[in-house]
N, C-alpha and C positions, 0 to 999 in steps of 0.2 A: 325704149327710146333713150338715147344717150344725151343727158342734159348738157354735157360739155360741148356738144355740137351746137346746141342752141345758145349757150352762153358766149361762145366764141364768134357767132355770126353777128356782124356789125349792125344789121338791120333788126336784130331781135335782142340779144344780150340778157334776156330773162325769160323764164317760163311763162310769167304773166303776159308779156308781150307776144309770145308765141301763141298762147291760147286766144288772145284778142285778135291776132292776125288771121287765124283760121276760123274765127267766128264760132268757137265752140258753144253750142246751144245751151249747155248746162252751166256754163261759166258766167256768173252774174256780177262778179266783182268789177267795180269801176274805180280806178285811181285817177287823180289829177296828174297833170304832166310832170310836176316836180316829184311827186311820190314815185311815179314810174321811173323817172330818171335815177333817183336814189336806188331803187330796186335793181335797175340795170347795172349800175355801178358796182353794187355789192356782188351781184351774180357774176358779172364778167371778170371782176378783178380778184375776188376773194374766194369764190365757191369752187375751189380745187384742192388738191392735196399738197400745195406748195408750202403753206405756213398758216398757223392759226392765230397769230398775235392780234390782228385786226378783228377777226371774228370773235375772239374771246372778249375783247373790249366791248364790241357791240352787244354781245350776250349779257355782259354786266349791265349795260344801259337798259336793255330790255327787262332785266331783273329788278330794275328800279334804282340802280346805283347812279348817282348824279355826279359825284366828285371823286378826286383821287383815283382815277381809273388806272393809272400806271401802277400805283401801289396794289390795286386789286389784281392786275395782271401778274405782277411779280409773285404774289401769293399763289396764284393759280399754277404758274409754271415753276415755282420754287427756285427762282433765279433772279438776281438783281440785274436790272437793265442798265446798260451803259448810257451815258448822255447822248452819244451819237445815235443809239437805237431809239431813244425817246424822241429825238429831233426828227428822225425819219418817220416814225409812226405818227407823230403829230402832223407832219406835213402831208402824209397820205390821207389822214382822216379829216384834214381841214382844207382840202382842195389846193394845196400848194406844192405837191410833189411832181406833178406832170409839167413838162416844159414843151416849148415849141408850139406847133399848131394845135396839138391836142389839149393844151392848157385851157382854152376857151370852153371846151366841152365839159369840163369837170369843175370849173371854178366855183360853181354854186353848190357843190356837194360838200357840205361842212357839217360833220357830225360832232366835232369837239372844239373847244377853245382852251387856252391855257388858264390854269388856276392862278389867281392873283396872289402869288406868294413868292417873295424874292429869295427865300431860302431853299425851297423845294420846287423842282420842275415836275409838275403834274398837270393833268388835264381834266376837264369836266364836260358834260354834255351841253350842247348849245340849247338855248331856249326854243329855237325853231324846230330842231329835230325832236326834242322832247314833246313839243306840241303836235308834230306830225304823227307821233306814235299813239296819240289818242284815237286815231282812226284804227279801229280793231282789225279791219281787213289788211291795212298796210302793216300793222304790227305782226299779224299772223303770217303774212307772206315773208317778211324778213325773218321771223322765227323759223319758218320752214327751211329757208336757205341756210341759216346758221346751223340748224340741226343736221341738215344734209352735209354741209361742209365738214363738221366735226366727225360725222360718220365715215365719210370717204377718206378723210385724213387718217383716221385710226385704222382703216383697212390696209394702209400701206405697210408692207412687210418691213419691220424695223431693220432687217439685214440689208435692205437696199438703200438705206439712208447713209450717205457717204460722209464719214468723219463727223466733226462737230459743226456742221453748217446746214443750211436749209436746202442744199442741192442734193438731188438723187442721181447717182451715177447712171449714165446712159439715157437719162430722160432729156426732154427738149425744152429749151427756155428761150424767150425773146430778150431783146435788149432791156425792155422795161422790167421783165421778171428779174433779171440779174441785178439791176440797180436797186430794186425793191428788196430782194432777198439778202443783199449785202448791206442793207440799211444805209444807203447813201441818202444825203439830204434831198436830192432831186433825181428825177429820171432824166438821163442824158440821151438826146436823140442820136441815132446811128451815125450821122454825118460828123458829129462832134466827138464821137468815140473813135472813129477812124481805125478800127482794128484792135485798139486797146486804150485803156485810160486808167491813170492812177488816182485814187481817192485818198487824200492824206488823213482824213479823220478816221477812216476804217482801216487804213494801211492795206488796202487791197488793190490789185491791178488785174482785172479780168482781161483775158486775151480772146479775141474772136477771129476765127479763120474761115474765109471762103476758100475751100480747098481748090476748086477748079475755077479759075478766073475767066470772066467773059472776054471775048476777043476785042470788044469795042471799048474797053475801059482805058484810061490813061496809062501810059507806060510807067509813070511815077508811082502807081499803086498796084502794078502787076507783079506782086511779090511771088517768089518761087518757093513758097512754103511746101514742105513735102515730108511725109513720114519716112524716117530711116528704117524704123521697125515699129512694132506695136506699142512701145512705150517711149519712143524718142521721135520728136518732131524737129526737123530742120526749119528754123523760123527766122523771119526777117522783121526788123523794126520798121517803123515808118521811114520814108525817104528823108534825106537831108539830116540824118543822125550820124553821130560818131561815138567813139569810146568815152567821150566826156559828157554825152547827153544824159539828162537826169534819169530817164527810165533804164538806160543801160547800166548806170551806176547802181540803181536799185536792184537790178537783176544780179549784177556781179556780187553784191553784198547781201543777198537774200538769206544766207545762212546766219547772219548776225542781226539783220534788221527786222526779222520775223514777218516780212511781207507775205501776204497770201495771194497766190496767182492761180485762179481757176481757169481752166482751158475749155473753150467752147468752139466746136467745129461743125460746119455744115458742108454738104457736098458743093453747092454753089448757091447764089442768091436767087435762083429761079427753080430750084428742085424741091421736091417734097421728101418726107421721111421714108423709112423702110416700107411702111404701109401695112404690114401684116397685123400689128397691134395698135396702130395709130388711128384713132377715130376722129382726129381733128379735121377741120375743113381745109380748103386750099391755101389758107394763110399760113400753114405750117412751114412753108419755105422761108418764113421770116425767123424761124427758130433754129437753134443750134443744139447739137448733142453736147451734154456736159461730160467731159472725159476725165475729170478729176483735177487734182491740184498738181502744179509743177513742183517736183521734189528738189531739183537743182538744175543749173545750166552749166554748159561748158563749151569749149571750142568757139569762144567769142572772138570775132574778128571784124574789123572794119573793111568794107569792100565798096564797090560802086555798081550802079545800074544806069541804063540810058533813060533819059526823060523823053518827052515827045519831040524835042528838038535835036535828039540824038547827041545830047551832051551828057557827060558823066556826072552823076550826083552821088553823094555818099549815102551809105546804108550800113547797118550792122547785122551780121548773121551770127546765129548761135544755135546750139542744140538744147531743146527743152526736154528734160527727162521727167516722165510722169510717175506718180506714185503707184498707179495701176496700169496694167496692159489694157489697151483698147479691146473691147469685146470683138470676137472674130467677125460676126456678121456686120457690125457697124464699120469695122476697119475695111472690110471688103467693099461694102457699099460706098464709103467715102472715097476710097482710092481708085475704084473702078473708073476707067476713062469714060467720058460722055460720048 
């Protein structure tokens, strides 16, 4: 049984809930609603091969560490955390990361709080979560998830980890995954990303492309993005942009401003993945293939497109050159006409 299928199903999200739903006769554990909610949160958000930061912090808590959890994490990973990374991890573990309608579902999932120290930004376990862990069944179920996550993370072939970031080339990621793995303060809903978004603290601007646009969408967002070849994408900014727009300037100056621009592409917003190795559920159409970092841009030009009223509006077109060529099968899948 593939646990990822269970964790990704909205009506389950944890193995405990799955066993409870099928009324497994030998399964005698009973959690209260809040404990089950915590378990679902950990399983659905952290129990994968994306990143270990949050899991390592939780593991320290289970090992009896109450305070200075960022310091403990830094020792584990042998790396000093930047302030924006700490802020992001704190928000994730204190119910403040998710925005939009999803925020209400996780506002009560609070593992940590800030240590009362004006000189050092660190975190400590909350009294409530520490008390919840006194339930041995709850404790053991979380420990199982943590051990499972560390195991599958370590099974990932290091050669597939792309450069010095948390993304793996050719794997699929949701908007929420991208915000989390880039260490943004908050998860931004798709509507507010609108194809791309610049985050000043991390100096990152992920680009999301729906390659085949639906016929019924507004003309003002029916961009004609298209691969020129396997490492070059002809790409359009949002409408009503010109050569003086902030994001265009950032792209023009990317060789000196050190901005990171990861590219994510999906066939369209109602298609699934290749299928042969993908064991996720039908929500996979919400995810994008990570195709690597943009190396440089050229052929930047301001042009126009027609809006729904058949009036010309400005837009900027350019070529995005990738550090790596798109894998043959993914390239063929994305570019094949519907």
